[in-house]
N, C-alpha and C positions, 0 to 999 in steps of 0.2 A: 471948454476953454481949459480949465486947469492941466489937461493932460496934454495939451497943444502947450501948454509955460514948458511942461516938465520934458519936453521934449527938444524945446529949442534951447532950454539950461544944458541938458544933458550935449546937445550941439554945439554948444559954445563950448563947454568945457573943454571935448574935446579938440577942437581947434588950437586949444592950446597947450596942451600935450605931444606936441610935434617937434619938440627940440630933441637934438641927437648929440649926446655929447662922447667922445672919443679919445683917447689919448694910447699913449703906454709908460711903461717904466723901466728904467735901466738903473743900473750899479753904477757906484763913482769908475768903475772901467769901460761903462757901456755898453755892458752886455745887458742884455735882453732878461728881468725877473719875471720867469712864468708863475702862473698858480698863484698871482699875489692876492690878497683881497683889497678889493676896492668898492666904497660905502657909501653914499649920499647922508644926510643928516640934517634932520630941521634945524634950524639953528635956534631957534627963543628954547625949545625943548629936549634937544638932542635925540629925539626917538630916530627909529631907521625909519627910512625913506624908500633909497635904490641900493640895491648890492649888486655885483658880479664880481670876478674873477681875472686875472688877464688869462690869454693861450700861451702856447709855447713861445711865441714870438714876441711875447712880453706887451701885446695889444691890450686895450678894455675898447668897452661899447655900453653906452645907455640910449637904447632907444625909446623917442616916446614920453619925455621926461616934462613936468611941467614946468613951466618957468615959473624963474623965482631966487629966492636966496636958499643958501645950500650953506653946511660945511662938506668938506671934500676930505676922503681919509684913504690914505693908502698903505697896506702893513704887509708886512711880511715876516716870519721866524730869519732872525737875526739882523735885522731891519731896522733903523728909525723909522718909526711912522708919522708918515709926511702927512700934514695936515694944512688946510686954505680955507678959505670961503670966496664961495663959487655967486654971483649974479649971472644967471642964466635967462638971457632973453632972444637968444637967437642959437643956432648949432655951431658948436663948440668943438673945437683942440684940443688938447691938453699934449703937444710932443713932447716926449724924452726927457719924463719928469725921474729927479734923481732920488735913489734911497742910501741912506748913508748906512753902512755897516754899523752894525751895535755890538762889539766883541763882549760885551757885559750879557748880554741876554743868551749869543751864541754858548757861551760857558753853562751858563743854567742850564741849556739844552741838554748838552752834552750829557750831564751829571742826572739828569733824571730820566736820559733817555736809555741807562745801562744800568738802573741799580733799582730794586724793587726795594719797598720800605716796607714797616711793620706799625701799623696803630694798635692800643690795647687800651679796648671801655671797658668797664665794670661787666659788662656780660657780652663781649666780644674782642675776638683779634681779627684787625681788619689786612690784609694783604694786596697792597698795591704795586699792579703791575701793568699800567696801561703804560705805553710807549718803552716800556725793558726788552730786553731780550726773550724772556721767558712770554711775550704776548705775539712770537713768530711762531710760536705751534699754534695748538687748539686748546679748547675749555678743558678734553678731558686730561691731558697733559699737565694745564694749569692747576689742576682740582690736585694733582698728584704730588706736583712739588710746593702744593700751601703747607706752611707747618700747623702741625698737631693733626694733619688728615692723613687716614690712613685706610688706602683702598687695598679690597681683595673680590676676587669673581663679579665684580659690579657693584660692590656696596663700600659705601663710604661711613667713616664711623671718626667720630670726636669725641675723647676723652674717655673711651669707654663704651660710648653711648651710638648707637645708629642713626646716621643723621638721614635728614629730608631735603632735598634739593631745589630750591628756587631762584628764580630768573628774578631779578628787578622785587623780588617781594610777593610773586605769583609761584609758587607751587606748580612742581611737575610731575602729575601723576602718569609714569613709566615705567615698567618691569626696568630690572637691572641692565638685559640686554638693549632695552630700546633706549635706555636713559644713557649709555655707552655708545648708542648711534649717532641720538640727537648730540651731545658733546663731543663726541670725535670732530664731528662736521662742525662746528659753530667756531668760528673763526677766532683766534684767538687775539687780535687786531680788535676786537668788537669788545673786550674784558677789559674793564674798568680795575676792578677788582674783587675780593674772594671774601665775604665776611664769614668767619669761623664761631659761630652763635652758639655756646656752651651752655648758656643758658635763656635760651629764648623768653622773650616777651608774651604777653596774652594776646598779644595781633597775631603771632602767627597759630596753627594748629595744634593742638596736644599731642598729634600723634609724633614720634620720633621724640629723643632725648636730645637731638641736638639740630642745626640746621646750618647751611651751607648756603647762605647766600649771593649768587652772582648778578654783580652790578654791573652794566651794560656801559659803554664810553657815550656820551653827548658829543657829536663830532658841530667842533664850532666854527670850521671852515664851512664859507660859503660855496656851492655851487654841489660840482660833482666828482668821487674818486671810487677808485674799483681797485681789484686785484684777482690774479689770475694766478691758483696753488697747483699745483702737482706733487705727488709724493710717492716714491717708490720705497718698498722694505721686503727683507726675502729672507727669512731661516731655511724652512725646508722648501717649499711656495713662495711663490710671490706675488704680494700685493698690490693692487694700484688703487691713490683714491687722488679726483682731479674736482676742484671746487673754484667758487669764484665768488666774491665779496661784492657789495656792490653799495654806496652812499652816497646820497645826494640831501643835500640842505638848504633851505631858503627861510626867508623869515618867520614864514608859519608851521613850515611842514621840516622832518628829520625821517629820513627816511635807511633802514639798513634791511641788505635780504641778501642772501647767501645761498648757494645751490650746490652739494658736493654727489658727486657717482663715485661709487666705491665697492668696483668687481674682486671679489677675493675667492683663493683658494688655501684651505686650512688642514694642518694636519692636527688633531690631536691622539698621543698614545696615552694608553693607561696600564697600568700592572694594579693589580689586586691580588688579595689572599683572604681564605676564610679557615679557621680552624674549628670545625665543627667535632664536639664533643657527646658524648655517651650519656646515659641518665644516671651514671655511677662516678659522673665526672672526669673519666676519661678520656682521650682524643680518641675520635673515630675515621676521621679524614681530615687529609689538607686541602684544599681544592686552588687552584693556580687558573686568573684569568689575564690573557694578554689581550687589548682592545686596541683595534686602529681605525679611527676618522676619518675621515676625507669631509668637508663640507664645500661647497661651491654656494657662492650668493654672489649678488647684482644686485648692491639696495642705492636707494636717492633718498636724499635727505634737502629739505628745503625749509626754511626760517626766514621769519624777516618782525621785526620790528619796527612801529611805525610811530612816530609823534605829532598831534596836529597841535598847536598853541591857538584857540578858536582867540583870546585875548587876553588880557594882563594877569586876567583871576582865571580862566577858567583854558584846561587842555586835556586832550584824549589820547590812549594811549592803544595801540591793537601791534597783539602778539600771535603768530602764527607758528604752526608748525604739520609737514607731514612726511612723513616716511612709509616709505615703497620698497617690503622686502619680498617680493615675488619669485618664484621659481628657486626657492634654496632646496637644493640636494645635500644631503647627507649618507654616506654609505660607510656601513659599519661592518668590519671583521671580530668575531670572537670567538678567542679560542679557549677553550676550558680544559685543563687539565685534574684528573681526580685521583689523587695516591692513598688509599686504604692506610689506617695506622698499622705499621710496620711491614707495609709490604713493598716492592718495589717495583710493580709494572702500572703503568697507567690507565686508565680507562680515562674516559670524558668528551666532548662534543662540540663541534663549531655553529658557528650562528654566524648569518649572513643577515646583515638591517638594512635595509633602504628605506629614507625617510625624505617626505615632502612638504614643504608648507610655501604657504603666501601669508602676507603680514601687510597690512595698512594698518598704520597711526597716524593721527592727527590730533589736532587743537587748536583753538579758535579763543583769546582771550579778548576783551573790551574794555576798557576802562576810562572813565570821566573822572578828574579833579580839579576841585574846585578850593580858593583862594580865599577865605572868608574873612583873613582882616592883615595887620600890618604885622603880628604879634606871631604869625606862622601858623593860623588854626586852619587846617582844610578837612575837609567833607570831599570824601571818595567813593566812587558806587563802580563797581566791578560784575562782569559775567563771564564764566568761561566755559567751555563745551570741552571734554575728549572722549575721544572714540577709539579701540580697540578692534579689528576682525581679522582673527586668525583662522586659516583653514590648514589643515592637515593631515597628513597617513604616514602609514607606515605599514612595508611587507616584511616578512620573519622568515625565516625557514631553518632549521637545524637540523643538525646530521649526529646520532650518538654511537659511540664507537664502545669496545669493550676492550679489557688490557691486551687481546690480541688484535686490535686496531682492524676489529671487523665491524662493518655497520649493524648494526643494532636495529635502531630506529630511525624515525623522523617525526618533527614535529614544524606545524606552519600554522600563520593564523597573518592577517591584516587586518588594521584600522583604518577607520572614517572617520575626522571633528571637526568640528571648530568650535571658535570662542569666540564672541561678541562683548564687549564693556565698552558703558554710554554712563559717564559722568559728566554730572552739571552740578553748579557751584554757583553762586550768589552772596555777592556781602556787600559791608556798606563801613566805613570807617570814618569815625571823627574825631580830629585832631586839637587839641587847643591848650594855650596859655594860659590859665588862671591865677595870675597875683606868680609868685613863685612855682607853684609848680605845674606839671604837664601834664595833660589828663589827656589819654585814648581810653576810645570805645570804639565798639562796634559789633555785628552781628552776620551770621552768615549760616548757609543750607547748601546740603551735599547730598544730594542722589546718586545713588550706584546701583546699577542696574550691569548686572553681568550673566551672561546665558550658553552654557556651554552642553555640545555632546557630542556623545561618542558608541561609535556601531565596533562589534566586535566578531570577526568573521572568522568562524575555523574552516580553514582550509585545507587542514590536512589529509579529510577524505570530504572532496566536493569542498562545499560552501555554505556553510550555514551560520547566521548569528547564533551568536552565543549571548542569549541574556540577560546571564548572570555576571558578565565582563561588561556590559552597555551602560549605555547610563544619560540621562537627559537631566544636568543642575541647573538650575537656575536661584540667583545669589540675586538681593535686594536689601540695601540700604538707604537709611536715611538719617542725618547728623544735621541738629538744629545745634546753633554752636550763639554765646553772647559772651561777651569780654570785657575789662574795666582794667586801666593800666593809670597807674598815679607815678609821677617822678618830680623830684626833688634835688637841687643841690645848693649847698652851702659852700664857704671858707675851703675850709677841711674834709665835709663831707656831702657823700651823695647816696641818695635812695630810689631803690625804682622797687615796685612792687604790684604787683595786678593777680588778674585771679577769672580763669576760662572755664567755662559749666560748657559741656557738652552733653545731648542726649542724645541719641543713639538706639535707632528701633531697624531690626536685622531679622529677613526670612532666610533660609536658607532651605531648598525643594530638590530631595536625592529619588528619583520615579525608581529606579532600582530598589536600591537599600529602606524605599518607605519612609523615607526620615525626612520630618520636617524641625529645623531650627530655626527656633525663633530666641531672638534676644534684647529687651529691652532695660539698656541701664542709664542713669546720669551720672556723669562723671562730673568733679570738682579738680580743677588744675591751677593750684595756686603756683605764683612764683616770688623773690622776694630778693633785692641784693643793695650790701649795702657796702661802698666804699670808704675809705676814709687814707687820707693825704697828709703821711707821718711831716714828709721834707719837700723839696724839691728833686731828690730822687729816689722814694719811695711809697710806694701805694699799698694798701692792703683790704683784699674784701673778700666778703663772706655771702654766698647765695645758696638758695634753695629752689627744686625745681620739682614738680609732679608729672607724669606724662605717659600718655597711653601709646603701645601698637597694636591694630587690630589683624590679625589674618592677611594676607594677600590673598588674592583672588585664584590664582592659581595655584595657592595650596590648599586650598579647599576642595576643588574638583576632585571627586572619589575615583578616578580613572587612574589605571594602571601602565607604565610605561615599560615596557620590557627592555632590559641592558642584554640579557639573555634569559634562558628556561630557568635559572636560579639566582636572578638579581633584578627587582623589580621596584621599582619608583613610583609612589602613592601618595594622595593628598587624602585630607582627612576634613570631611564637613563638620566635624563635630570641634573644630578648634575656638577658643575664647580668647578674648582680647589681651592683653601683658600690661601692667601696671609699675611704674619706677619711678623710684625716687632718689634723688639725688642730693649731695651736699656737698659744696666746693668753696675752699679756703683757698684766695689765690694772694700772691705779691708780686709786685712788678718794681722792676731798677733799672730805673735811668731809660725808659721806654727802649733798653735792648736787654734784658733778661725778666722772661715770666715765667713765674712758678704756681703750682697749681697740686692741691692736696686733695684730693675727691674719696665719695666712698658713695657707690653704686647700688641699690637691690633692687631685681626686679622679679615679681612675684606672676608666675606662670607665661616665660619669656618663651617666645615663640623660636623653634628651631628644626633642625631635621635630625631624623634618631635612627642607625641603622639597626636593627633587628634581625639577627642569623636565627633562624626554627632549626634547631638542632633532629628536630625528627623527620621534618620533610627536607632538610639542606636548604631550604632556602633565604634567602637575604633582601630585608624589607626594609627599605629606605623609606620614613614616611612623617608626613609635618606635626609635629606635636607641641603640645604645653610643659614646658619642663614644670616642676615644683617651684623651685626659685634657681638666679643667679646672683649673686653679688660679686662686688671687687672693691677692694681700697688701690690708690693709685698716686704716684706722686709724677706729675709732667714736670717739664722745664723748655722753654725754647728760648732759645739764645742768637740774636744777630750782633753780628760783627764786620768791620770794616778792618784787615788785619795792616791791607795798602790802601791808597788809590788804586788799583787796580785789581783788589781782590775783596768780595763781598763774601763772606760765611754766614752760612743760615743753620743751624742744628735741635732737631727735637731730641728730648730723651725720656722715657717711661720707664718705669719700675711697677710693679702692680702682684696682687693675689687676688686670683680669683678662685671660685666654688659656684660649683652649681649641684642639684640635686632632681631627678628625675625616675619614674616607675620604668621600673626594668623589669617589661611585662614579659622574656621570654626568661627569665632570671628566678630559681627561687626567692631570691627577696627581693622585695617589694620595691624597695627604693634605692637607685644608688648613688652614690655620691661622689664626686673627683674634685679635685683642686689641682693649681698648678699656679707655681709662683715663675716670673720673667721680666723682662725689660724687653723695651724697642726704642729702638735709634734711629732715627733718618736727620741726613745732615746733605747739602747742598754747598757747592763751594765756585761762583763766578769769575770767571778771571777773564782779563781783558787783554789780548794779547799782540794789540798792537796800540800804538801812538792817538792816533784820531779813531778809538772805539769801534771800530770796522769789522773788528775780529775779534771774538768770544769763544770760551770755550767753559762748558759747564758739565761737572762731574757730582753725579747724585748716588748715593748708598741707603737703602733701608735693609736696618736687620733687625730679625724678632725672635728672642730664647723659643719661647714655650707660651701656647694661649691654648685657649677651650672653646669649642664650635660644637654645643650638645655635648654629649658623649666622644666627640673625636677632640685628641690632641694634635698640635701640629705644631712641628720645633725644628728652631734650626732655618729658619727663609733669611735669604740674603738677596736683594736686587738691588744691581747696580748698573750705571749707563754712563758714557761719557757722549759730549755732544759739543758740534762747532756750529756756530753762525757768522756768518759772511756777508758784511755789508755791501750791495755794488752799486756802481754807476750811480753816484751821488744820493743814495736809498731807494733808487727804484725798482732794485730787486735785492732779494734776501736769499741765498744757498745758507742750505742745513745739512748738516750729517748726525746720523746718532748711532750707538751701539749700544745695544739693552743684553743684559743680563751677562755680563763679563765673565761670570764664574762659570756658569751653567748651574747657578743654586736657588735662582727663584725658586723652582715646585718641590715641594717638600713632600713626603706621604702624610695622609691624616690614619691615626692609629686611635681604633677605639678596643682597649682590652681590660677586660674584670670580668669577675665571675664564671659565665660559658659562655660571653662573648669575647670572640679573637678573631677581626678583620682588620684588613688596611688595604689603603687606596690610595695611588699615587698617578695622580692626571699630570698629564704631559702636553701643553700646547705647546704655540712656537713662540716663546717670548724672547731667543737668543738672537735679534733681529736686526738687521742692519737697515737703517732707512736713510733716505736721503730726500728733501723735499726741495724747493724751488717756488718762491713767490716773485711775481710780475705785477709793480704797481702803477696805475695811468690815473690821466686825469689829477687834479688836486690834491696828490700824494705825499707834498711835500710837507702839506700843514697836517700836526697832529691833531687828537681826537680830542684833547684841551690845550689849555694857555701855558705855556712854558712858564711856570712861577716858580718858588721855592719848595723843596720837598716836604710833600705832606704829613711825614714822621715829626715836624717839629709843631705839626699846628694839634696836635694830642686829637607694574600691573603684572607682575608674571610670578614666579614662584622663588623661593627662598634658596638660594644656591648654597651650596655645600659650602659652611663659612660662617659668613655672617647675614 
C-alpha cells in the first residue's frame, strides 16, 4: 500500500507539471533580443526554479512548469532587468516583452572589456584579464604578457625564482614542452585572472620559489555558448592551429571543454663554437658546427573543467587533460669543421640524424568542497592522477673527412627508448575563521614513479647492442606533507605565517651503472609576511620564504643524447634537491606602482653545465648541482592610463647574480661567475576606434645580461605588435600579430673561463606573422561574469638551457 501511495503521489504531481510558459523579448525599436537570460524564481525565498535563454529570434519557452506563483526576470547586458510576478494556472504566452536600454550599464561593460587591471596583496600580484583584449589569445600568450613574469625556453620565473604553474590552485605536472602545449591550446576566454604569487603560502607545494596560478572564469549566463578558432602563423614554414571551446551552464552544472589540433613544421638553426686547449693552456683547435633541424608534428590537446553544485554547501570539480603528440619526426643535418691552431685547412665530419617520438600525456583531477559555516569555513578533498608515455628512437650516421676533403671513416648507431611516468596525489585542506584569525591546514601525499629504458645499437659494422651506452633506469619518489597557515588583519597591519613539512623518500636505480641512489630527508619550509598600511596610498610589506627544487625526471636519466659525435647531452642520476631562501621588501603606491627589493640564495641549485674535455675533444652538457647561486634585485611594476584610449604597463628589474660550481674539466676545482644586469618589460594597449572594437597591443622585453649555470646570456630584445578587431556585434574576432620585429630575440649562450671556451646560438622561428580568427555562437554575447565596477578598486621533462 505504501508503494502504491507513493506512485499515486508521483502521478498526481506529474499532472500538475504540464503548464507551458512561452514568450519573446524585444527592444524599444521592436527588434528581437537574442540570448537573453530568462528565469523563474520562488516568490517567497527568491531561489532559482527554472531558467532558459532566448533564441536568435528572441523567443523563449518553459515546458512542464509546476503551477503556482513565481517571480519572472528577464535580463541582458545593456538593458534594464524586467521583473514581474506571475501566477501560472494554465499555458501562458508573454508576447513582445520590452527591455529598456540601460546606458550606464553599457558604459561599464565598455570599460571592463578593454582594460586589464592589477591588484596587489601581501604575497601576490593579481592580473585581471577576463573580457579584455588579452583574452582573445591563449593562456601562454597571457602569461607572457603578465607583469613580473619572465619566460624562456618554456620555463617561467617570477622575481628571480622558477615558478610552478597551477590551474585553479591545482598543480600542473608537465615538462616545459608539455606545459607549452597545454597553455597554447587553452583558450584565453576561459582565463579570469593570473595570480603571480612571489611568496606562496603553505597551501602550495614547497617546490619552486614562486607560483603562477591561472584562475578560470565562471560562466554566469545560463545555457550554451561556444567558439571556433583558427590560427595561421609563418616564418620559414607555416603552422596551423584549429580549436573549439564549448561552455554550458544550468542551475547546477558548469562545463568548459576545449579541443585543439596543431599541425606544425618547425625549423631550428644552431651555430656553435668550441675552442679546445692543450695541457699547457695554449689553444689546440677550434670546432665550428652548423645545425639544421626540421621538426614535423601533429598534436591534439583536449582539456575540460566541470563544476557541479550538489547543493548550497557541497560542490564537485573535475579537471581533465589529454595531449597526443604521436608521429613527431625530427630530421637534423649537422656540419662540423675543425681548424687546428695556426692551420689554414679544415677537416671535419657531417652527421645526419633522424628522431621519431610518440607521446601521450594525460591528467585527471577530482575535487570536493564542503562549506561548513557562514564564516567561510571549508573542507576540501581532491585526488589527481598524471601520466606520461613517451616512445622515441634515433638513427645516426656520420661521415668524417680530412683536410683534403677525403672521406676517412664513418660512424653509425641507433637508439630505441621509452619513458613512463605516473604521478598520484591526494590532499585534504581545511580553512576556517577563528575569531579575527584565518586558519588553514592540510595534508598531502604524492607518489611518483618513473621507468626509463634506452637500448643503444652500434650499426657501424653490423648491428650489436652496446651495454655500456644502454640502461634501464627506475625512479620512485614518495612525499608526505603537512602544513598550517595563520592570517590576521588589523586596521593598519596584516600578518601571514605558515609552516610546511615535507618528508621525501627517493630510490633511483640504474642497471648499467649498478647505482642505487637513495635519499630520505625531512624539510621544513616556513613562510611569513607582514604588511603595514602607511596611509591611503602607501603600503609596505616584508616577507620570507624557504623552498625546494627537486630534480626533474628527465634530468635523472643517465642516457646520452647525441647532437653529433663530439656533442653529447647527458642526465645525472646523482642529482640532489636544491634549497632556496628568499627575503622580499615591498612597497605599493596608489595601487599603480609596485616595488620589491629581494635577496635569493639557493644552495645546490640545479642547472645544465657544459664541459669540454680538451683531451678527447668532446663537449658534454650534463645536469648538475651548482654549489650555490644568489642574487640581489630591485623590481618595479607600473600601470598607467595616460589617456582614455591608452593603457600602459611596465615592469623593470635591476639585479646582481653570482654562482659557483665544480669545474670538473679545469685545474681549479671551483669556478665563480657573476653578472649585473637589468630587465624591462613594457606593454601598451591602444584603442584605435571610438567604439573600442579595434585595438593595438605593442610589447617589448629586453634583458642585458643573465646567468644560466656557466652560460652568460646577453642583450636579448623580444618585440611584437598586434591588432584585434571585433566584428559582427562581437560575434567574431580577427587578430594579427608580428613577433620579434627586430630579429633580436635569439642571442648566443657563452661559457668562457679557465680552459673552457664554448658558445651556442640557437635560432628557432621567432619572427612570426600570425593571423587568427574566432567565431562565437550560442549565448555568446554574455560575458563570463557580471559587468560591475573594475576589480582594481576592490583591493616532467628535462631542464632546458636557461631556466
